[in-house]
N, CA, C and O of each residue as an XYZ file, in Angstrom:
348
protein
N      20.584    -25.692     11.561
C      19.166    -25.571     11.979
C      18.817    -26.860     12.879
O      19.123    -28.005     12.545
N      18.175    -26.543     13.999
C      17.892    -27.556     14.970
C      16.817    -28.541     14.429
O      15.804    -28.134     13.859
N      17.061    -29.736     14.616
C      16.029    -30.791     14.096
C      14.703    -30.398     14.682
O      14.615    -29.900     15.804
N      13.531    -30.664     13.795
C      12.231    -30.352     14.352
C      11.649    -31.797     14.617
O      12.233    -32.880     14.585
N      10.314    -31.495     14.892
C       9.634    -32.925     15.201
C       9.477    -33.766     14.128
O       9.199    -34.951     14.313
N       9.633    -33.256     12.918
C       9.624    -34.278     11.604
C      10.955    -34.212     10.995
O      11.945    -33.819     11.612
N      10.965    -34.609      9.756
C      12.235    -34.651      9.128
C      12.667    -33.132      8.658
O      13.761    -32.858      8.163
N      11.716    -32.297      8.879
C      12.061    -30.696      8.360
C      12.662    -30.084      9.588
O      12.114    -30.192     10.685
N      13.838    -29.415      9.398
C      14.396    -28.690     10.373
C      13.437    -27.637     10.958
O      12.508    -27.210     10.273
N      13.661    -27.195     12.274
C      12.679    -26.347     13.001
C      12.576    -24.892     12.337
O      11.467    -24.358     12.305
N      13.511    -24.337     11.891
C      13.372    -22.934     11.189
C      12.824    -23.146      9.887
O      11.990    -22.337      9.479
N      13.147    -24.055      9.216
C      12.350    -24.319      7.867
C      10.821    -24.608      8.033
O       9.992    -24.163      7.238
N      10.523    -25.326      9.036
C       9.083    -25.480      9.326
C       8.481    -24.157      9.890
O       7.427    -23.719      9.428
N       9.117    -23.557     10.836
C       8.522    -22.360     11.427
C       8.175    -21.306     10.238
O       7.051    -20.806     10.182
N       9.117    -21.012      9.356
C       8.943    -20.115      8.206
C       8.221    -20.651      6.873
O       8.054    -19.953      5.873
N       7.817    -21.989      7.003
C       7.270    -22.723      6.003
C       8.044    -22.542      4.777
O       7.497    -21.999      3.817
N       9.276    -22.942      4.701
C      10.231    -22.895      3.676
C      10.035    -24.086      2.860
O       9.758    -25.151      3.412
N      10.163    -23.993      1.496
C      10.065    -25.111      0.513
C      11.367    -25.693      0.341
O      11.416    -26.818     -0.157
N      12.575    -25.034      0.715
C      13.885    -25.429      0.319
C      14.736    -24.292      0.400
O      14.404    -23.257      0.977
N      15.909    -24.480     -0.211
C      16.911    -23.479     -0.226
C      17.479    -23.154     -1.636
O      17.510    -24.028     -2.502
N      17.887    -22.005     -1.842
C      17.921    -20.897     -1.017
C      16.422    -20.317     -0.793
O      15.543    -20.416     -1.649
N      16.265    -19.762      0.343
C      15.065    -18.982      0.626
C      15.438    -17.649      1.363
O      16.191    -17.628      2.336
N      14.890    -16.616      0.857
C      15.228    -15.176      1.473
C      13.987    -14.939      2.322
O      12.857    -15.127      1.873
N      14.216    -14.543      3.496
C      13.268    -13.985      4.425
C      13.692    -12.642      4.950
O      14.814    -12.468      5.427
N      12.704    -11.608      4.849
C      13.022    -10.238      5.171
C      11.938    -10.014      6.553
O      10.726    -10.228      6.524
N      12.589     -9.617      7.527
C      11.914     -9.357      8.698
C      12.135     -7.956      9.224
O      13.255     -7.446      9.238
N      11.020     -7.328      9.666
C      11.116     -6.003      9.961
C      11.576     -5.693     11.326
O      11.802     -6.606     12.121
N      11.717     -4.523     11.622
C      12.321     -4.190     13.050
C      11.288     -4.544     14.165
O      11.627     -4.389     15.338
N      10.100     -4.991     13.871
C       9.161     -5.335     14.958
C       9.128     -6.978     14.891
O       8.296     -7.563     15.584
N       9.901     -7.616     14.177
C      10.195     -9.024     14.018
C       8.925     -9.738     13.173
O       8.651    -10.914     13.411
N       8.311     -9.119     12.367
C       7.330     -9.515     11.479
C       8.039     -9.840     10.120
O       8.891     -9.129      9.587
N       7.572    -10.980      9.665
C       7.926    -11.429      8.298
C       7.297    -10.575      7.249
O       6.072    -10.533      7.135
N       8.065     -9.923      6.512
C       7.466     -9.053      5.459
C       7.664     -9.459      4.044
O       7.087     -8.876      3.127
N       8.496    -10.481      3.857
C       8.739    -10.995      2.612
C       9.485    -12.350      2.661
O      10.397    -12.534      3.467
N       9.107    -13.231      1.841
C       9.794    -14.539      1.761
C       9.845    -14.889      0.236
O       8.841    -14.733     -0.458
N      10.980    -15.347     -0.263
C      11.172    -15.746     -1.529
C      11.826    -17.055     -1.610
O      12.892    -17.224     -1.019
N      11.294    -17.980     -2.276
C      12.108    -19.379     -2.582
C      12.864    -18.961     -3.848
O      12.344    -18.386     -4.804
N      14.034    -19.284     -3.756
C      14.970    -18.973     -4.940
C      15.839    -17.753     -4.711
O      16.003    -17.254     -3.598
N      16.326    -17.352     -5.709
C      17.265    -16.084     -5.465
C      16.762    -14.995     -6.321
O      16.898    -15.025     -7.544
N      16.128    -13.944     -5.634
C      15.655    -12.671     -6.216
C      16.684    -11.844     -6.785
O      17.837    -11.985     -6.378
N      16.427    -11.047     -7.625
C      17.517    -10.036     -8.138
C      18.021     -9.088     -6.916
O      17.277     -8.664     -6.032
N      19.371     -8.839     -7.017
C      20.007     -8.042     -5.841
C      19.266     -6.657     -5.839
O      19.139     -6.151     -4.724
N      18.807     -6.032     -6.803
C      18.334     -4.620     -6.930
C      16.985     -4.879     -6.223
O      16.717     -4.005     -5.398
N      16.095     -5.839     -6.340
C      14.842     -6.001     -5.776
C      15.078     -6.151     -4.187
O      14.400     -5.531     -3.367
N      16.035     -6.972     -3.870
C      16.259     -7.092     -2.390
C      16.683     -5.850     -1.862
O      16.082     -5.391     -0.891
N      17.605     -5.260     -2.349
C      18.092     -3.935     -1.985
C      17.008     -2.902     -1.787
O      17.020     -2.177     -0.793
N      16.061     -2.819     -2.725
C      14.937     -1.968     -2.653
C      13.920     -2.337     -1.526
O      13.311     -1.458     -0.916
N      13.769     -3.584     -1.287
C      12.829     -4.068     -0.232
C      13.537     -3.760      0.998
O      12.911     -3.117      1.840
N      14.769     -4.117      1.259
C      15.466     -3.710      2.453
C      15.426     -2.171      2.784
O      15.185     -1.753      3.916
N      15.673     -1.396      1.743
C      15.673      0.188      1.943
C      14.119      0.560      2.376
O      13.899      1.378      3.269
N      13.126     -0.079      1.700
C      11.849      0.241      2.094
C      11.507      0.023      3.602
O      10.845      0.841      4.241
N      12.032     -1.201      4.159
C      11.743     -1.516      5.434
C      12.521     -0.447      6.374
O      12.053     -0.013      7.427
N      13.649     -0.128      5.887
C      14.698      0.807      6.663
C      13.950      2.155      6.832
O      13.964      2.747      7.911
N      13.291      2.631      5.734
C      12.580      3.996      5.593
C      11.178      4.016      6.338
O      10.565      5.060      6.559
N      10.712      2.684      6.721
C       9.483      2.930      7.419
C       9.644      3.352      8.848
O      10.648      3.110      9.518
N       8.535      4.032      9.289
C       8.481      4.574     10.701
C       8.541      3.295     11.675
O       7.910      2.246     11.542
N       9.482      3.647     12.716
C       9.543      2.524     13.738
C       8.299      2.317     14.473
O       8.242      1.278     15.130
N       7.342      3.059     14.493
C       6.024      2.906     15.083
C       4.954      2.264     14.152
O       3.862      1.861     14.553
N       5.399      2.212     12.835
C       4.525      1.735     11.907
C       3.830      0.327     12.400
O       4.350     -0.327     13.305
N       2.625     -0.095     11.747
C       1.894     -1.192     12.031
C       2.274     -2.412     11.017
O       1.648     -3.471     10.980
N       3.288     -2.128     10.280
C       3.483     -3.203      9.030
C       2.716     -2.913      8.027
O       2.150     -1.826      7.909
N       2.618     -3.973      7.119
C       1.744     -3.888      5.942
C       0.449     -3.500      6.096
O      -0.205     -4.265      6.806
N      -0.160     -2.514      5.639
C      -1.622     -2.125      5.789
C      -1.965     -2.159      7.325
O      -3.067     -2.543      7.718
N      -0.942     -1.727      8.194
C      -1.367     -1.641      9.660
C      -1.479     -2.994     10.245
O      -2.035     -3.051     11.342
N      -1.077     -4.035      9.743
C      -1.195     -5.346     10.365
C      -0.312     -5.456     11.597
O       0.822     -4.991     11.713
N      -1.054     -6.194     12.564
C      -0.150     -6.405     13.831
C      -0.056     -7.922     14.092
O       0.748     -8.279     14.953
N      -0.781     -8.853     13.451
C      -0.684    -10.261     13.637
C       0.293    -10.727     12.655
O       0.191    -10.376     11.480
N       1.331    -11.573     13.098
C       2.274    -12.129     11.986
C       1.374    -12.866     10.888
O       1.712    -12.610      9.733
N       0.513    -13.555     11.007
C      -0.302    -14.254     10.008
C      -0.955    -13.260      9.059
O      -0.774    -13.379      7.847
N      -1.699    -12.292      9.556
C      -2.224    -11.259      8.920
C      -1.170    -10.472      8.066
O      -1.295    -10.275      6.857
N      -0.208    -10.082      8.765
C       1.012     -9.394      7.953
C       1.568    -10.060      6.763
O       1.816     -9.458      5.718
N       1.788    -11.527      6.982
C       2.151    -12.193      6.078
C       1.157    -12.309      4.884
O       1.636    -12.264      3.751
N      -0.181    -12.453      5.042
C      -1.003    -12.401      4.173
C      -1.203    -11.165      3.272
O      -1.369    -11.183      2.052
N      -1.157    -10.062      4.105
C      -1.131     -8.728      3.358
C       0.022     -8.516      2.608
O      -0.027     -7.742      1.652
N       1.161     -9.152      2.933
C       2.276     -8.893      2.116
C       2.411     -9.761      1.059
O       3.526     -9.932      0.564
N       1.348    -10.391      0.598
C       1.324    -11.223     -0.661
C       1.762    -12.601     -0.519
O       2.277    -13.212     -1.455
N       1.561    -13.122      0.677
C       2.138    -14.547      1.013
C       1.053    -15.502      0.624
O      -0.122    -15.160      0.754
N       1.386    -16.716      0.140
C       0.539    -17.726     -0.156
C       1.262    -19.066     -0.088
O       2.391    -19.065      0.402
N       0.756    -20.164     -0.508
C       1.437    -21.364     -0.399
C       2.740    -21.373     -1.070
O       3.589    -22.189     -0.709
N       2.980    -20.526     -2.029
C       4.232    -20.458     -2.746
C       5.322    -19.521     -2.030
O       6.482    -19.549     -2.441
N       4.964    -18.716     -0.994
C       5.765    -17.913     -0.219
C       5.342    -16.489     -0.352
O       4.229    -16.210     -0.796
N       6.186    -15.592      0.015
C       5.756    -14.076     -0.066
C       6.611    -13.407     -1.055
O       7.803    -13.659     -1.232
N       5.865    -12.478     -1.728
C       6.698    -11.682     -2.765
C       7.493    -10.553     -2.062
O       7.181    -10.051     -0.982
N       8.519    -10.237     -2.791
C       9.259     -9.082     -2.321
C       8.380     -7.692     -2.821
O       8.038     -7.550     -3.995
N       8.096     -6.778     -1.841
C       7.363     -5.683     -1.990
C       8.040     -4.855     -3.231
O       9.239     -4.580     -3.240
N       7.213     -4.522     -4.184
C       7.651     -3.838     -5.303
C       8.515     -4.655     -6.244
O       9.099     -4.050     -7.143
N       8.653     -5.945     -6.132
C       9.517     -6.797     -7.005
C       8.903     -7.333     -8.124
O       9.542     -8.047     -8.897
């Protein structure tokens, strides 16, 4: 990761990661749809990925969100990260 303006690497800062491992799921439109600090169960990750694959390419994201910040909030994101949908 490229060094950032602080002690935190650029990607970690941009995605507001607390540490590693961190899983980030990004949909085909480039929106962050889930983020989990730690290691979630493989079946949960697989189901979340399949749900993203099954979505219509024209879909507006979670609840029709179009803004990345709104999308993250609607995906259950808070200071602790984002939950895996259905997990």
